[in-house]
All heavy atoms as a GROMACS GRO file, in nm:
protein
  569
    1MET      N    1  -0.316   1.287  -2.115
    1MET     CA    2  -0.363   1.164  -2.175
    1MET      C    3  -0.359   1.181  -2.326
    1MET      O    4  -0.405   1.281  -2.379
    1MET     CB    5  -0.505   1.134  -2.126
    1MET     CG    6  -0.564   1.008  -2.182
    1MET     SD    7  -0.732   0.974  -2.120
    1MET     CE    8  -0.696   0.934  -1.951
    2HIS      N    9  -0.304   1.081  -2.394
    2HIS     CA   10  -0.296   1.083  -2.539
    2HIS      C   11  -0.375   0.964  -2.592
    2HIS      O   12  -0.342   0.849  -2.562
    2HIS     CB   13  -0.150   1.077  -2.586
    2HIS     CG   14  -0.136   1.101  -2.732
    2HIS    ND1   15  -0.117   1.227  -2.784
    2HIS    CD2   16  -0.140   1.017  -2.837
    2HIS    CE1   17  -0.110   1.218  -2.916
    2HIS    NE2   18  -0.124   1.091  -2.950
    3ILE      N   19  -0.479   0.993  -2.670
    3ILE     CA   20  -0.568   0.890  -2.722
    3ILE      C   21  -0.552   0.882  -2.872
    3ILE      O   22  -0.548   0.986  -2.940
    3ILE     CB   23  -0.714   0.922  -2.687
    3ILE    CG1   24  -0.731   0.930  -2.535
    3ILE    CG2   25  -0.809   0.820  -2.749
    3ILE    CD1   26  -0.865   0.985  -2.490
    4LYS      N   27  -0.543   0.761  -2.923
    4LYS     CA   28  -0.535   0.740  -3.068
    4LYS      C   29  -0.651   0.651  -3.112
    4LYS      O   30  -0.682   0.551  -3.047
    4LYS     CB   31  -0.403   0.672  -3.106
    4LYS     CG   32  -0.282   0.759  -3.079
    4LYS     CD   33  -0.154   0.688  -3.120
    4LYS     CE   34  -0.034   0.776  -3.088
    4LYS     NZ   35   0.092   0.710  -3.124
    5ILE      N   36  -0.714   0.693  -3.220
    5ILE     CA   37  -0.819   0.614  -3.284
    5ILE      C   38  -0.755   0.553  -3.408
    5ILE      O   39  -0.712   0.625  -3.498
    5ILE     CB   40  -0.940   0.700  -3.325
    5ILE    CG1   41  -0.993   0.783  -3.207
    5ILE    CG2   42  -1.049   0.615  -3.389
    5ILE    CD1   43  -1.047   0.705  -3.092
    6LEU      N   44  -0.745   0.421  -3.412
    6LEU     CA   45  -0.680   0.353  -3.523
    6LEU      C   46  -0.785   0.304  -3.622
    6LEU      O   47  -0.879   0.235  -3.584
    6LEU     CB   48  -0.599   0.233  -3.473
    6LEU     CG   49  -0.501   0.257  -3.359
    6LEU    CD1   50  -0.430   0.127  -3.324
    6LEU    CD2   51  -0.401   0.364  -3.392
    7GLY      N   52  -0.768   0.341  -3.748
    7GLY     CA   53  -0.858   0.293  -3.852
    7GLY      C   54  -0.850   0.379  -3.976
    7GLY      O   55  -0.808   0.494  -3.970
    8PRO      N   56  -0.892   0.322  -4.089
    8PRO     CA   57  -0.881   0.392  -4.216
    8PRO      C   58  -0.983   0.503  -4.239
    8PRO      O   59  -0.974   0.575  -4.337
    8PRO     CB   60  -0.899   0.279  -4.319
    8PRO     CG   61  -0.988   0.182  -4.248
    8PRO     CD   62  -0.946   0.187  -4.104
    9GLY      N   63  -1.079   0.517  -4.150
    9GLY     CA   64  -1.181   0.621  -4.168
    9GLY      C   65  -1.318   0.564  -4.198
    9GLY      O   66  -1.406   0.635  -4.246
   10CYS      N   67  -1.338   0.437  -4.170
   10CYS     CA   68  -1.467   0.372  -4.194
   10CYS      C   69  -1.573   0.424  -4.096
   10CYS      O   70  -1.541   0.500  -4.004
   10CYS     CB   71  -1.452   0.221  -4.181
   10CYS     SG   72  -1.402   0.169  -4.015
   11LYS      N   73  -1.696   0.380  -4.115
   11LYS     CA   74  -1.805   0.425  -4.028
   11LYS      C   75  -1.778   0.390  -3.882
   11LYS      O   76  -1.800   0.472  -3.792
   11LYS     CB   77  -1.936   0.362  -4.074
   11LYS     CG   78  -2.056   0.408  -3.993
   11LYS     CD   79  -2.184   0.349  -4.048
   11LYS     CE   80  -2.303   0.415  -3.984
   11LYS     NZ   81  -2.370   0.338  -3.886
   12ASN      N   82  -1.730   0.270  -3.855
   12ASN     CA   83  -1.701   0.231  -3.717
   12ASN      C   84  -1.590   0.316  -3.656
   12ASN      O   85  -1.595   0.350  -3.538
   12ASN     CB   86  -1.663   0.083  -3.709
   12ASN     CG   87  -1.782  -0.008  -3.723
   12ASN    OD1   88  -1.896   0.032  -3.702
   12ASN    ND2   89  -1.758  -0.132  -3.760
   13CYS      N   90  -1.491   0.351  -3.736
   13CYS     CA   91  -1.381   0.435  -3.688
   13CYS      C   92  -1.433   0.574  -3.652
   13CYS      O   93  -1.397   0.630  -3.548
   13CYS     CB   94  -1.272   0.446  -3.794
   13CYS     SG   95  -1.203   0.288  -3.844
   14THR      N   96  -1.519   0.628  -3.735
   14THR     CA   97  -1.579   0.759  -3.711
   14THR      C   98  -1.665   0.755  -3.586
   14THR      O   99  -1.662   0.848  -3.504
   14THR     CB  100  -1.662   0.802  -3.834
   14THR    OG1  101  -1.577   0.799  -3.949
   14THR    CG2  102  -1.718   0.941  -3.817
   15THR      N  103  -1.742   0.647  -3.570
   15THR     CA  104  -1.827   0.632  -3.452
   15THR      C  105  -1.743   0.622  -3.325
   15THR      O  106  -1.774   0.687  -3.224
   15THR     CB  107  -1.917   0.508  -3.465
   15THR    OG1  108  -1.996   0.521  -3.583
   15THR    CG2  109  -2.007   0.491  -3.344
   16LEU      N  110  -1.634   0.545  -3.331
   16LEU     CA  111  -1.546   0.532  -3.214
   16LEU      C  112  -1.486   0.668  -3.177
   16LEU      O  113  -1.480   0.703  -3.060
   16LEU     CB  114  -1.435   0.430  -3.240
   16LEU     CG  115  -1.334   0.413  -3.126
   16LEU    CD1  116  -1.403   0.372  -2.996
   16LEU    CD2  117  -1.227   0.313  -3.164
   17GLU      N  118  -1.447   0.745  -3.276
   17GLU     CA  119  -1.390   0.877  -3.248
   17GLU      C  120  -1.494   0.967  -3.181
   17GLU      O  121  -1.466   1.033  -3.080
   17GLU     CB  122  -1.339   0.944  -3.375
   17GLU     CG  123  -1.281   1.081  -3.347
   17GLU     CD  124  -1.235   1.155  -3.470
   17GLU    OE1  125  -1.256   1.107  -3.583
   17GLU    OE2  126  -1.178   1.265  -3.453
   18ALA      N  127  -1.616   0.968  -3.234
   18ALA     CA  128  -1.723   1.052  -3.178
   18ALA      C  129  -1.756   1.010  -3.035
   18ALA      O  130  -1.770   1.095  -2.946
   18ALA     CB  131  -1.847   1.044  -3.265
   19GLU      N  132  -1.767   0.880  -3.011
   19GLU     CA  133  -1.799   0.830  -2.876
   19GLU      C  134  -1.685   0.859  -2.779
   19GLU      O  135  -1.709   0.892  -2.663
   19GLU     CB  136  -1.830   0.680  -2.880
   19GLU     CG  137  -1.960   0.647  -2.950
   19GLU     CD  138  -2.082   0.705  -2.879
   19GLU    OE1  139  -2.097   0.685  -2.757
   19GLU    OE2  140  -2.162   0.773  -2.945
   20THR      N  141  -1.562   0.849  -2.827
   20THR     CA  142  -1.447   0.877  -2.741
   20THR      C  143  -1.442   1.024  -2.704
   20THR      O  144  -1.419   1.060  -2.589
   20THR     CB  145  -1.316   0.834  -2.810
   20THR    OG1  146  -1.324   0.693  -2.838
   20THR    CG2  147  -1.196   0.862  -2.722
   21ARG      N  148  -1.466   1.111  -2.802
   21ARG     CA  149  -1.468   1.255  -2.775
   21ARG      C  150  -1.578   1.289  -2.674
   21ARG      O  151  -1.558   1.370  -2.583
   21ARG     CB  152  -1.486   1.335  -2.904
   21ARG     CG  153  -1.363   1.335  -2.992
   21ARG     CD  154  -1.378   1.425  -3.114
   21ARG     NE  155  -1.263   1.416  -3.200
   21ARG     CZ  156  -1.147   1.480  -3.181
   21ARG    NH1  157  -1.134   1.557  -3.076
   21ARG    NH2  158  -1.047   1.464  -3.265
   22ALA      N  159  -1.695   1.226  -2.688
   22ALA     CA  160  -1.805   1.250  -2.595
   22ALA      C  161  -1.769   1.200  -2.455
   22ALA      O  162  -1.800   1.266  -2.355
   22ALA     CB  163  -1.932   1.182  -2.646
   23ALA      N  164  -1.702   1.085  -2.447
   23ALA     CA  165  -1.663   1.030  -2.317
   23ALA      C  166  -1.561   1.121  -2.249
   23ALA      O  167  -1.570   1.147  -2.129
   23ALA     CB  168  -1.606   0.889  -2.334
   24VAL      N  169  -1.464   1.170  -2.325
   24VAL     CA  170  -1.362   1.260  -2.271
   24VAL      C  171  -1.428   1.387  -2.217
   24VAL      O  172  -1.400   1.432  -2.106
   24VAL     CB  173  -1.255   1.294  -2.377
   24VAL    CG1  174  -1.168   1.411  -2.334
   24VAL    CG2  175  -1.168   1.172  -2.405
   25ALA      N  176  -1.520   1.443  -2.296
   25ALA     CA  177  -1.590   1.565  -2.254
   25ALA      C  178  -1.676   1.538  -2.131
   25ALA      O  179  -1.678   1.617  -2.037
   25ALA     CB  180  -1.676   1.618  -2.369
   26GLY      N  181  -1.746   1.424  -2.131
   26GLY     CA  182  -1.833   1.389  -2.019
   26GLY      C  183  -1.757   1.371  -1.888
   26GLY      O  184  -1.807   1.403  -1.781
   27LEU      N  185  -1.634   1.320  -1.899
   27LEU     CA  186  -1.552   1.299  -1.780
   27LEU      C  187  -1.471   1.423  -1.743
   27LEU      O  188  -1.411   1.428  -1.637
   27LEU     CB  189  -1.455   1.182  -1.803
   27LEU     CG  190  -1.518   1.044  -1.814
   27LEU    CD1  191  -1.415   0.942  -1.861
   27LEU    CD2  192  -1.579   1.001  -1.682
   28GLY      N  193  -1.470   1.522  -1.832
   28GLY     CA  194  -1.394   1.644  -1.807
   28GLY      C  195  -1.243   1.622  -1.811
   28GLY      O  196  -1.169   1.689  -1.740
   29LEU      N  197  -1.199   1.529  -1.893
   29LEU     CA  198  -1.057   1.497  -1.901
   29LEU      C  199  -0.983   1.590  -1.996
   29LEU      O  200  -1.041   1.642  -2.091
   29LEU     CB  201  -1.038   1.353  -1.951
   29LEU     CG  202  -1.095   1.241  -1.866
   29LEU    CD1  203  -1.079   1.108  -1.938
   29LEU    CD2  204  -1.026   1.237  -1.732
   30GLN      N  205  -0.855   1.607  -1.970
   30GLN     CA  206  -0.766   1.677  -2.062
   30GLN      C  207  -0.699   1.568  -2.146
   30GLN      O  208  -0.626   1.485  -2.092
   30GLN     CB  209  -0.658   1.756  -1.985
   30GLN     CG  210  -0.712   1.872  -1.907
   30GLN     CD  211  -0.757   1.987  -1.997
   30GLN    OE1  212  -0.727   1.991  -2.117
   30GLN    NE2  213  -0.830   2.080  -1.940
   31ALA      N  214  -0.726   1.568  -2.276
   31ALA     CA  215  -0.670   1.464  -2.362
   31ALA      C  216  -0.653   1.515  -2.504
   31ALA      O  217  -0.731   1.599  -2.549
   31ALA     CB  218  -0.761   1.341  -2.362
   32THR      N  219  -0.551   1.463  -2.569
   32THR     CA  220  -0.537   1.487  -2.713
   32THR      C  221  -0.586   1.362  -2.782
   32THR      O  222  -0.554   1.250  -2.740
   32THR     CB  223  -0.389   1.511  -2.753
   32THR    OG1  224  -0.304   1.448  -2.663
   32THR    CG2  225  -0.355   1.653  -2.769
   33ILE      N  226  -0.663   1.382  -2.888
   33ILE     CA  227  -0.717   1.270  -2.964
   33ILE      C  228  -0.661   1.279  -3.105
   33ILE      O  229  -0.676   1.380  -3.172
   33ILE     CB  230  -0.870   1.270  -2.964
   33ILE    CG1  231  -0.922   1.259  -2.821
   33ILE    CG2  232  -0.923   1.158  -3.052
   33ILE    CD1  233  -1.072   1.269  -2.807
   34GLU      N  234  -0.597   1.170  -3.146
   34GLU     CA  235  -0.531   1.165  -3.277
   34GLU      C  236  -0.590   1.050  -3.358
   34GLU      O  237  -0.613   0.942  -3.306
   34GLU     CB  238  -0.381   1.142  -3.253
   34GLU     CG  239  -0.300   1.122  -3.376
   34GLU     CD  240  -0.155   1.086  -3.344
   34GLU    OE1  241  -0.114   1.090  -3.225
   34GLU    OE2  242  -0.082   1.053  -3.438
   35LYS      N  243  -0.614   1.076  -3.487
   35LYS     CA  244  -0.659   0.970  -3.577
   35LYS      C  245  -0.536   0.912  -3.647
   35LYS      O  246  -0.455   0.986  -3.700
   35LYS     CB  247  -0.756   1.026  -3.680
   35LYS     CG  248  -0.889   1.068  -3.620
   35LYS     CD  249  -0.977   1.137  -3.720
   35LYS     CE  250  -1.026   1.041  -3.824
   35LYS     NZ  251  -1.123   1.102  -3.917
   36VAL      N  252  -0.524   0.781  -3.644
   36VAL     CA  253  -0.414   0.713  -3.712
   36VAL      C  254  -0.476   0.631  -3.824
   36VAL      O  255  -0.552   0.537  -3.799
   36VAL     CB  256  -0.336   0.621  -3.614
   36VAL    CG1  257  -0.225   0.548  -3.687
   36VAL    CG2  258  -0.281   0.703  -3.498
   37THR      N  259  -0.445   0.668  -3.948
   37THR     CA  260  -0.509   0.604  -4.063
   37THR      C  261  -0.413   0.522  -4.150
   37THR      O  262  -0.458   0.443  -4.232
   37THR     CB  263  -0.579   0.708  -4.151
   37THR    OG1  264  -0.483   0.805  -4.193
   37THR    CG2  265  -0.692   0.778  -4.076
   38ALA      N  266  -0.284   0.542  -4.134
   38ALA     CA  267  -0.186   0.470  -4.216
   38ALA      C  268  -0.174   0.325  -4.169
   38ALA      O  269  -0.151   0.299  -4.051
   38ALA     CB  270  -0.051   0.540  -4.210
   39TYR      N  271  -0.189   0.232  -4.262
   39TYR     CA  272  -0.187   0.090  -4.226
   39TYR      C  273  -0.061   0.048  -4.152
   39TYR      O  274  -0.071  -0.024  -4.051
   39TYR     CB  275  -0.209   0.002  -4.350
   39TYR     CG  276  -0.204  -0.144  -4.315
   39TYR    CD1  277  -0.310  -0.204  -4.249
   39TYR    CD2  278  -0.091  -0.220  -4.342
   39TYR    CE1  279  -0.306  -0.337  -4.211
   39TYR    CE2  280  -0.085  -0.354  -4.305
   39TYR     CZ  281  -0.193  -0.412  -4.240
   39TYR     OH  282  -0.186  -0.543  -4.203
   40PRO      N  283   0.058   0.089  -4.196
   40PRO     CA  284   0.178   0.047  -4.121
   40PRO      C  285   0.177   0.095  -3.975
   40PRO      O  286   0.222   0.022  -3.885
   40PRO     CB  287   0.294   0.112  -4.197
   40PRO     CG  288   0.241   0.136  -4.334
   40PRO     CD  289   0.094   0.163  -4.316
   41ASP      N  290   0.123   0.214  -3.952
   41ASP     CA  291   0.114   0.266  -3.815
   41ASP      C  292   0.014   0.187  -3.732
   41ASP      O  293   0.036   0.160  -3.613
   41ASP     CB  294   0.077   0.414  -3.816
   41ASP     CG  295   0.184   0.500  -3.883
   41ASP    OD1  296   0.302   0.459  -3.884
   41ASP    OD2  297   0.149   0.608  -3.934
   42ILE      N  298  -0.097   0.148  -3.795
   42ILE     CA  299  -0.199   0.068  -3.726
   42ILE      C  300  -0.143  -0.070  -3.694
   42ILE      O  301  -0.154  -0.120  -3.582
   42ILE     CB  302  -0.327   0.056  -3.812
   42ILE    CG1  303  -0.393   0.193  -3.828
   42ILE    CG2  304  -0.425  -0.044  -3.752
   42ILE    CD1  305  -0.503   0.198  -3.932
   43ALA      N  306  -0.076  -0.131  -3.792
   43ALA     CA  307  -0.020  -0.265  -3.775
   43ALA      C  308   0.087  -0.268  -3.667
   43ALA      O  309   0.104  -0.371  -3.600
   43ALA     CB  310   0.036  -0.315  -3.907
   44ALA      N  311   0.155  -0.157  -3.647
   44ALA     CA  312   0.259  -0.151  -3.544
   44ALA      C  313   0.203  -0.176  -3.404
   44ALA      O  314   0.276  -0.216  -3.314
   44ALA     CB  315   0.329  -0.015  -3.549
   45TYR      N  316   0.073  -0.154  -3.387
   45TYR     CA  317   0.008  -0.180  -3.258
   45TYR      C  318  -0.041  -0.324  -3.246
   45TYR      O  319  -0.098  -0.362  -3.143
   45TYR     CB  320  -0.108  -0.083  -3.235
   45TYR     CG  321  -0.063   0.056  -3.203
   45TYR    CD1  322  -0.051   0.152  -3.302
   45TYR    CD2  323  -0.026   0.092  -3.073
   45TYR    CE1  324  -0.007   0.280  -3.272
   45TYR    CE2  325   0.018   0.218  -3.042
   45TYR     CZ  326   0.028   0.312  -3.142
   45TYR     OH  327   0.073   0.438  -3.113
   46GLY      N  328  -0.023  -0.403  -3.350
   46GLY     CA  329  -0.065  -0.543  -3.347
   46GLY      C  330  -0.214  -0.561  -3.367
   46GLY      O  331  -0.268  -0.667  -3.339
   47ILE      N  332  -0.279  -0.460  -3.417
   47ILE     CA  333  -0.424  -0.466  -3.440
   47ILE      C  334  -0.450  -0.524  -3.578
   47ILE      O  335  -0.397  -0.475  -3.677
   47ILE     CB  336  -0.487  -0.326  -3.427
   47ILE    CG1  337  -0.485  -0.285  -3.280
   47ILE    CG2  338  -0.628  -0.324  -3.483
   47ILE    CD1  339  -0.546  -0.150  -3.254
   48MET      N  340  -0.531  -0.630  -3.582
   48MET     CA  341  -0.561  -0.694  -3.710
   48MET      C  342  -0.696  -0.650  -3.766
   48MET      O  343  -0.721  -0.664  -3.884
   48MET     CB  344  -0.560  -0.846  -3.694
   48MET     CG  345  -0.425  -0.898  -3.644
   48MET     SD  346  -0.283  -0.828  -3.732
   48MET     CE  347  -0.279  -0.934  -3.874
   49SER      N  348  -0.783  -0.598  -3.680
   49SER     CA  349  -0.911  -0.546  -3.729
   49SER      C  350  -0.939  -0.414  -3.659
   49SER      O  351  -0.915  -0.399  -3.540
   49SER     CB  352  -1.024  -0.646  -3.708
   49SER     OG  353  -1.042  -0.673  -3.572
   50THR      N  354  -0.988  -0.320  -3.736
   50THR     CA  355  -1.016  -0.186  -3.684
   50THR      C  356  -1.165  -0.176  -3.653
   50THR      O  357  -1.244  -0.257  -3.700
   50THR     CB  358  -0.976  -0.079  -3.787
   50THR    OG1  359  -1.048  -0.100  -3.908
   50THR    CG2  360  -0.827  -0.080  -3.812
   51PRO      N  361  -1.204  -0.078  -3.574
   51PRO     CA  362  -1.123   0.030  -3.520
   51PRO      C  363  -1.047  -0.014  -3.395
   51PRO      O  364  -1.076  -0.118  -3.336
   51PRO     CB  365  -1.226   0.138  -3.485
   51PRO     CG  366  -1.349   0.060  -3.449
   51PRO     CD  367  -1.348  -0.061  -3.541
   52GLY      N  368  -0.952   0.070  -3.357
   52GLY     CA  369  -0.876   0.045  -3.236
   52GLY      C  370  -0.871   0.169  -3.149
   52GLY      O  371  -0.871   0.281  -3.201
   53LEU      N  372  -0.869   0.148  -3.020
   53LEU     CA  373  -0.859   0.258  -2.924
   53LEU      C  374  -0.731   0.239  -2.844
   53LEU      O  375  -0.714   0.136  -2.777
   53LEU     CB  376  -0.981   0.259  -2.831
   53LEU     CG  377  -0.982   0.364  -2.720
   53LEU    CD1  378  -0.989   0.504  -2.778
   53LEU    CD2  379  -1.098   0.341  -2.625
   54VAL      N  380  -0.641   0.336  -2.853
   54VAL     CA  381  -0.513   0.330  -2.783
   54VAL      C  382  -0.505   0.450  -2.689
   54VAL      O  383  -0.528   0.564  -2.731
   54VAL     CB  384  -0.396   0.334  -2.884
   54VAL    CG1  385  -0.262   0.337  -2.811
   54VAL    CG2  386  -0.404   0.217  -2.980
   55VAL      N  387  -0.475   0.424  -2.563
   55VAL     CA  388  -0.461   0.531  -2.465
   55VAL      C  389  -0.321   0.522  -2.405
   55VAL      O  390  -0.284   0.418  -2.350
   55VAL     CB  391  -0.568   0.521  -2.354
   55VAL    CG1  392  -0.548   0.629  -2.249
   55VAL    CG2  393  -0.707   0.530  -2.414
   56ASP      N  394  -0.248   0.630  -2.419
   56ASP     CA  395  -0.110   0.635  -2.368
   56ASP      C  396  -0.030   0.512  -2.413
   56ASP      O  397   0.036   0.447  -2.333
   56ASP     CB  398  -0.108   0.652  -2.217
   56ASP     CG  399  -0.166   0.787  -2.173
   56ASP    OD1  400  -0.156   0.884  -2.252
   56ASP    OD2  401  -0.223   0.794  -2.064
   57GLU      N  402  -0.042   0.481  -2.542
   57GLU     CA  403   0.032   0.372  -2.609
   57GLU      C  404  -0.010   0.232  -2.566
   57GLU      O  405   0.057   0.135  -2.596
   57GLU     CB  406   0.184   0.390  -2.593
   57GLU     CG  407   0.236   0.516  -2.661
   57GLU     CD  408   0.202   0.523  -2.809
   57GLU    OE1  409   0.223   0.425  -2.883
   57GLU    OE2  410   0.152   0.629  -2.854
   58GLU      N  411  -0.124   0.218  -2.497
   58GLU     CA  412  -0.176   0.087  -2.459
   58GLU      C  413  -0.304   0.061  -2.538
   58GLU      O  414  -0.399   0.140  -2.533
   58GLU     CB  415  -0.207   0.082  -2.309
   58GLU     CG  416  -0.263  -0.051  -2.264
   58GLU     CD  417  -0.304  -0.053  -2.118
   58GLU    OE1  418  -0.278   0.046  -2.045
   58GLU    OE2  419  -0.364  -0.153  -2.077
   59VAL      N  420  -0.309  -0.050  -2.612
   59VAL     CA  421  -0.428  -0.086  -2.688
   59VAL      C  422  -0.534  -0.134  -2.590
   59VAL      O  423  -0.514  -0.231  -2.517
   59VAL     CB  424  -0.397  -0.197  -2.792
   59VAL    CG1  425  -0.524  -0.238  -2.865
   59VAL    CG2  426  -0.290  -0.151  -2.890
   60LEU      N  427  -0.647  -0.064  -2.588
   60LEU     CA  428  -0.755  -0.100  -2.496
   60LEU      C  429  -0.868  -0.175  -2.566
   60LEU      O  430  -0.934  -0.259  -2.505
   60LEU     CB  431  -0.810   0.025  -2.427
   60LEU     CG  432  -0.712   0.104  -2.341
   60LEU    CD1  433  -0.782   0.222  -2.276
   60LEU    CD2  434  -0.648   0.016  -2.236
   61VAL      N  435  -0.893  -0.142  -2.694
   61VAL     CA  436  -1.003  -0.203  -2.768
   61VAL      C  437  -0.960  -0.217  -2.913
   61VAL      O  438  -0.895  -0.127  -2.968
   61VAL     CB  439  -1.130  -0.115  -2.763
   61VAL    CG1  440  -1.242  -0.175  -2.847
   61VAL    CG2  441  -1.179  -0.096  -2.620
   62SER      N  442  -0.997  -0.330  -2.975
   62SER     CA  443  -0.974  -0.342  -3.119
   62SER      C  444  -1.084  -0.428  -3.180
   62SER      O  445  -1.138  -0.517  -3.116
   62SER     CB  446  -0.837  -0.403  -3.149
   62SER     OG  447  -0.832  -0.538  -3.111
   63GLY      N  448  -1.119  -0.393  -3.303
   63GLY     CA  449  -1.216  -0.472  -3.378
   63GLY      C  450  -1.362  -0.450  -3.344
   63GLY      O  451  -1.448  -0.520  -3.395
   64ARG      N  452  -1.391  -0.351  -3.261
   64ARG     CA  453  -1.531  -0.323  -3.226
   64ARG      C  454  -1.544  -0.180  -3.176
   64ARG      O  455  -1.445  -0.116  -3.144
   64ARG     CB  456  -1.582  -0.420  -3.120
   64ARG     CG  457  -1.511  -0.406  -2.986
   64ARG     CD  458  -1.554  -0.515  -2.887
   64ARG     NE  459  -1.487  -0.498  -2.760
   64ARG     CZ  460  -1.531  -0.422  -2.660
   64ARG    NH1  461  -1.645  -0.356  -2.672
   64ARG    NH2  462  -1.464  -0.412  -2.547
   65VAL      N  463  -1.668  -0.135  -3.169
   65VAL     CA  464  -1.696  -0.002  -3.115
   65VAL      C  465  -1.764  -0.019  -2.980
   65VAL      O  466  -1.880  -0.061  -2.974
   65VAL     CB  467  -1.788   0.080  -3.210
   65VAL    CG1  468  -1.816   0.216  -3.152
   65VAL    CG2  469  -1.725   0.093  -3.347
   66PRO      N  470  -1.693   0.010  -2.872
   66PRO     CA  471  -1.755  -0.001  -2.740
   66PRO      C  472  -1.857   0.111  -2.716
   66PRO      O  473  -1.848   0.217  -2.779
   66PRO     CB  474  -1.637   0.011  -2.644
   66PRO     CG  475  -1.535   0.087  -2.719
   66PRO     CD  476  -1.554   0.054  -2.864
   67LYS      N  477  -1.950   0.087  -2.628
   67LYS     CA  478  -2.047   0.190  -2.591
   67LYS      C  479  -1.976   0.299  -2.511
   67LYS      O  480  -1.870   0.275  -2.453
   67LYS     CB  481  -2.161   0.131  -2.510
   67LYS     CG  482  -2.241   0.028  -2.589
   67LYS     CD  483  -2.374   0.002  -2.524
   67LYS     CE  484  -2.455  -0.100  -2.600
   67LYS     NZ  485  -2.488  -0.066  -2.734
   68ARG      N  486  -2.033   0.418  -2.509
   68ARG     CA  487  -1.971   0.531  -2.440
   68ARG      C  488  -1.942   0.500  -2.294
   68ARG      O  489  -1.837   0.536  -2.242
   68ARG     CB  490  -2.061   0.654  -2.451
   68ARG     CG  491  -1.993   0.779  -2.394
   68ARG     CD  492  -2.079   0.901  -2.410
   68ARG     NE  493  -2.123   0.914  -2.548
   68ARG     CZ  494  -2.218   0.997  -2.588
   68ARG    NH1  495  -2.279   1.074  -2.501
   68ARG    NH2  496  -2.252   1.003  -2.714
   69ALA      N  497  -2.032   0.430  -2.227
   69ALA     CA  498  -2.011   0.397  -2.085
   69ALA      C  499  -1.885   0.312  -2.067
   69ALA      O  500  -1.809   0.331  -1.973
   69ALA     CB  501  -2.132   0.324  -2.029
   70GLU      N  502  -1.860   0.219  -2.159
   70GLU     CA  503  -1.740   0.137  -2.151
   70GLU      C  504  -1.615   0.221  -2.175
   70GLU      O  505  -1.513   0.204  -2.107
   70GLU     CB  506  -1.746   0.021  -2.251
   70GLU     CG  507  -1.625  -0.070  -2.241
   70GLU     CD  508  -1.624  -0.183  -2.342
   70GLU    OE1  509  -1.726  -0.206  -2.410
   70GLU    OE2  510  -1.519  -0.250  -2.353
   71ILE      N  511  -1.622   0.312  -2.271
   71ILE     CA  512  -1.509   0.400  -2.298
   71ILE      C  513  -1.479   0.485  -2.175
   71ILE      O  514  -1.364   0.500  -2.136
   71ILE     CB  515  -1.536   0.489  -2.421
   71ILE    CG1  516  -1.551   0.403  -2.547
   71ILE    CG2  517  -1.423   0.590  -2.441
   71ILE    CD1  518  -1.601   0.479  -2.668
   72GLU      N  519  -1.583   0.539  -2.113
   72GLU     CA  520  -1.563   0.619  -1.992
   72GLU      C  521  -1.497   0.536  -1.882
   72GLU      O  522  -1.408   0.583  -1.813
   72GLU     CB  523  -1.698   0.675  -1.943
   72GLU     CG  524  -1.752   0.784  -2.031
   72GLU     CD  525  -1.889   0.834  -1.989
   72GLU    OE1  526  -1.953   0.771  -1.900
   72GLU    OE2  527  -1.933   0.936  -2.043
   73GLN      N  528  -1.540   0.412  -1.868
   73GLN     CA  529  -1.481   0.324  -1.767
   73GLN      C  530  -1.334   0.299  -1.799
   73GLN      O  531  -1.249   0.304  -1.710
   73GLN     CB  532  -1.557   0.192  -1.763
   73GLN     CG  533  -1.508   0.097  -1.656
   73GLN     CD  534  -1.588  -0.033  -1.655
   73GLN    OE1  535  -1.647  -0.072  -1.755
   73GLN    NE2  536  -1.589  -0.099  -1.542
   74LEU      N  537  -1.301   0.276  -1.924
   74LEU     CA  538  -1.162   0.252  -1.964
   74LEU      C  539  -1.074   0.375  -1.940
   74LEU      O  540  -0.960   0.363  -1.898
   74LEU     CB  541  -1.155   0.212  -2.111
   74LEU     CG  542  -1.211   0.075  -2.147
   74LEU    CD1  543  -1.224   0.059  -2.298
   74LEU    CD2  544  -1.125  -0.036  -2.088
   75LEU      N  545  -1.130   0.492  -1.966
   75LEU     CA  546  -1.053   0.617  -1.951
   75LEU      C  547  -1.037   0.657  -1.805
   75LEU      O  548  -0.948   0.733  -1.772
   75LEU     CB  549  -1.120   0.732  -2.027
   75LEU     CG  550  -1.125   0.714  -2.180
   75LEU    CD1  551  -1.198   0.832  -2.242
   75LEU    CD2  552  -0.988   0.698  -2.240
   76SER      N  553  -1.122   0.605  -1.717
   76SER     CA  554  -1.120   0.641  -1.576
   76SER      C  555  -1.021   0.558  -1.495
   76SER      O  556  -0.999   0.586  -1.378
   76SER     CB  557  -1.258   0.624  -1.514
   76SER     OG  558  -1.349   0.713  -1.574
   77ARG      N  559  -0.961   0.456  -1.555
   77ARG     CA  560  -0.870   0.368  -1.480
   77ARG      C  561  -0.747   0.440  -1.436
   77ARG      O  562  -0.697   0.530  -1.488
   77ARG     CB  563  -0.820   0.248  -1.561
   77ARG     CG  564  -0.925   0.179  -1.639
   77ARG     CD  565  -0.877   0.058  -1.709
   77ARG     NE  566  -0.772   0.086  -1.807
   77ARG     CZ  567  -0.691  -0.006  -1.855
   77ARG    NH1  568  -0.700  -0.127  -1.815
   77ARG    NH2  569  -0.602   0.021  -1.945
   0.00000   0.00000   0.00000
C-alpha cells in the first residue's frame, strides 16, 4: 500500500499525516507514507484544497482531516 499526504505542510497536513500513521500502525498494515508538498504534484490529483489523502493513486479525502476511525475504515477497504 502506498499512501500520499498532499499538502504544503500546514497544521492540518501534519495532523492528517500523524493520524494516518497511527491508523496504519493500529491496523498493522504494511504501507509507505509519502508527503507531497509541491503544488504542481498536488494539483495533478485534482485537489483544490488541502490536505489530501491518496491511497494507491486514488484520492480518498481532500480539504479536511478525517478522524482516525474514518481513516482506518478507508484503509481497510
